VMD Tcl script that draws the C-alpha trace (Angstrom):
set ca {
  {127.27 115.70 107.64}
  {128.94 114.72 110.88}
  {129.98 111.13 110.90}
  {128.47 110.53 113.99}
  {125.16 111.56 113.17}
  {124.92 110.06 109.98}
  {126.42 106.59 110.77}
  {122.89 107.02 113.61}
  {120.62 108.06 110.31}
  {122.16 104.68 108.73}
  {121.58 102.84 111.53}
  {117.34 103.88 112.05}
  {117.50 103.41 107.64}
  {118.79 99.66 108.22}
  {115.64 99.73 111.60}
  {113.06 100.19 109.60}
  {114.45 98.74 106.57}
  {114.07 95.45 108.88}
  {110.94 96.00 109.96}
  {109.39 96.76 106.60}
  {110.93 93.31 105.55}
  {109.70 91.50 108.23}
  {106.29 92.68 107.92}
  {106.11 91.51 103.58}
  {108.16 88.52 104.62}
  {106.03 87.43 106.76}
  {102.39 88.86 104.34}
  {104.60 86.31 101.56}
  {104.92 83.30 103.46}
  {102.26 82.91 105.49}
  {99.63 85.56 105.81}
  {98.32 85.46 102.53}
  {98.47 81.51 102.14}
  {96.20 81.93 105.57}
  {93.04 83.87 103.41}
  {93.96 82.42 99.76}
  {93.27 79.35 101.98}
  {89.36 80.85 103.04}
  {85.99 81.04 100.81}
  {87.16 83.74 98.88}
  {84.12 86.22 101.14}
  {85.74 85.50 103.78}
  {89.59 85.84 101.82}
  {88.72 89.39 101.07}
  {86.89 90.51 104.36}
  {89.82 89.52 106.21}
  {92.42 91.93 103.67}
  {89.57 94.73 103.81}
  {89.39 94.83 106.95}
  {93.45 94.72 107.86}
  {93.90 97.42 104.80}
  {92.01 99.96 106.95}
  {94.15 98.65 110.64}
  {97.20 98.36 108.72}
  {97.23 101.65 108.07}
  {98.21 102.96 111.75}
  {101.00 105.42 112.94}
  {103.34 102.91 113.57}
  {103.00 101.33 109.83}
  {103.23 104.86 108.71}
  {106.30 105.36 110.36}
  {108.79 102.78 110.38}
  {107.51 103.13 106.15}
  {107.22 106.73 105.14}
  {109.93 106.94 107.55}
  {112.63 104.12 106.01}
  {111.64 106.36 102.84}
  {112.36 110.51 103.85}
  {115.55 108.56 105.53}
  {116.56 106.35 102.22}
  {115.75 109.88 100.96}
  {117.98 111.97 103.02}
  {120.68 109.12 102.70}
  {121.18 109.14 98.84}
  {121.13 113.07 99.21}
  {124.20 113.06 101.91}
  {126.50 110.44 100.49}
  {125.58 111.49 96.79}
  {128.05 114.74 98.39}
  {130.20 112.60 100.80}
  {133.70 110.90 99.51}
  {132.50 107.94 102.82}
  {133.70 104.29 102.17}
  {129.81 103.37 103.60}
  {128.69 105.67 100.33}
  {127.50 102.67 97.55}
  {125.95 100.33 100.11}
  {124.54 103.44 101.37}
  {123.12 104.90 97.67}
  {122.11 100.93 96.60}
  {119.86 100.93 100.15}
  {118.06 104.44 99.80}
  {117.14 103.75 96.25}
  {116.20 100.00 96.82}
  {114.06 101.00 99.62}
  {112.36 103.77 97.09}
  {112.76 101.59 93.82}
  {111.49 98.24 94.76}
  {109.11 99.22 98.10}
  {107.77 102.89 97.90}
  {107.18 102.74 94.39}
  {106.53 98.85 94.23}
  {103.80 99.85 96.75}
  {102.38 102.94 95.39}
  {102.05 101.53 91.69}
  {101.03 97.70 91.87}
  {99.56 97.43 96.60}
  {97.90 100.45 96.50}
  {95.98 100.20 93.40}
  {95.20 96.71 93.97}
  {94.33 97.42 97.40}
  {91.73 99.61 96.98}
  {90.04 97.61 94.09}
  {89.93 94.72 96.57}
  {88.46 97.21 99.34}
  {85.51 98.69 97.10}
  {84.21 95.85 96.66}
  {81.28 93.55 98.83}
  {83.14 90.60 100.54}
  {80.84 88.74 99.03}
  {80.49 89.56 95.57}
  {80.79 87.49 92.00}
  {83.72 90.05 90.94}
  {85.36 90.29 94.45}
  {85.54 86.79 94.34}
  {86.91 87.39 90.79}
  {89.33 90.18 91.89}
  {90.31 87.41 94.42}
  {91.01 84.64 92.83}
  {92.26 85.69 89.54}
  {94.10 88.41 90.07}
  {94.59 89.94 93.58}
  {95.95 86.11 95.71}
  {98.62 86.13 92.38}
  {99.20 89.27 91.65}
  {99.42 91.06 95.30}
  {101.87 88.59 96.31}
  {103.92 88.71 93.56}
  {104.31 92.46 93.66}
  {105.20 92.08 97.72}
  {107.54 89.46 96.63}
  {108.89 92.45 95.22}
  {109.09 94.24 98.15}
  {110.23 91.72 100.67}
  {113.04 91.46 98.65}
  {113.89 95.34 98.88}
  {113.32 95.35 101.34}
  {115.85 93.43 102.91}
  {118.27 94.66 100.34}
  {117.86 98.04 101.73}
  {118.40 96.47 105.22}
  {121.98 94.06 103.73}
  {123.02 97.48 102.56}
  {122.18 99.69 105.18}
  {124.23 97.30 107.08}
  {127.75 96.99 104.75}
  {127.38 101.40 105.23}
  {127.34 101.42 109.14}
  {129.71 98.85 109.40}
  {132.67 100.80 106.80}
  {131.28 104.60 107.60}
}
mol new
graphics top color blue
foreach p $ca { graphics top sphere $p radius 0.5 }
foreach p [lrange $ca 0 end-1] q [lrange $ca 1 end] { graphics top cylinder $p $q radius 0.2 }
display resetview
């Protein structure tokens, strides 16, 4: 692959990882804390609304587009002697494992479980206060740190590519 195209892909992956890092960061340090201060019924209803609205083309492009770039970059880096190779592989794997896999294995199933409940139900209040606010946020911290780590790796890769 031409060095210029490789650099453009790395730069694009850095932008995508940064967008995801920012999104996950704001959920970890602000949004979930604000929702947790609301009565459970309101917090559940707000999170259910967020989980519907967030599934839009811009978010999916940033999340899945960065995942696709990460896959392509890791595959290319495995077969190149570029000095960017270790950074690209680390960034791609951090994003894929710590952001995409964590999202699919942990956060999405919790979102689906929350979505299945009526916000005013006792079951929703119990899930919200005993599990969701703790476990969802804990896994979101993993996504935040993984996206930040991927961003740093992609920036270093771009620097040396």
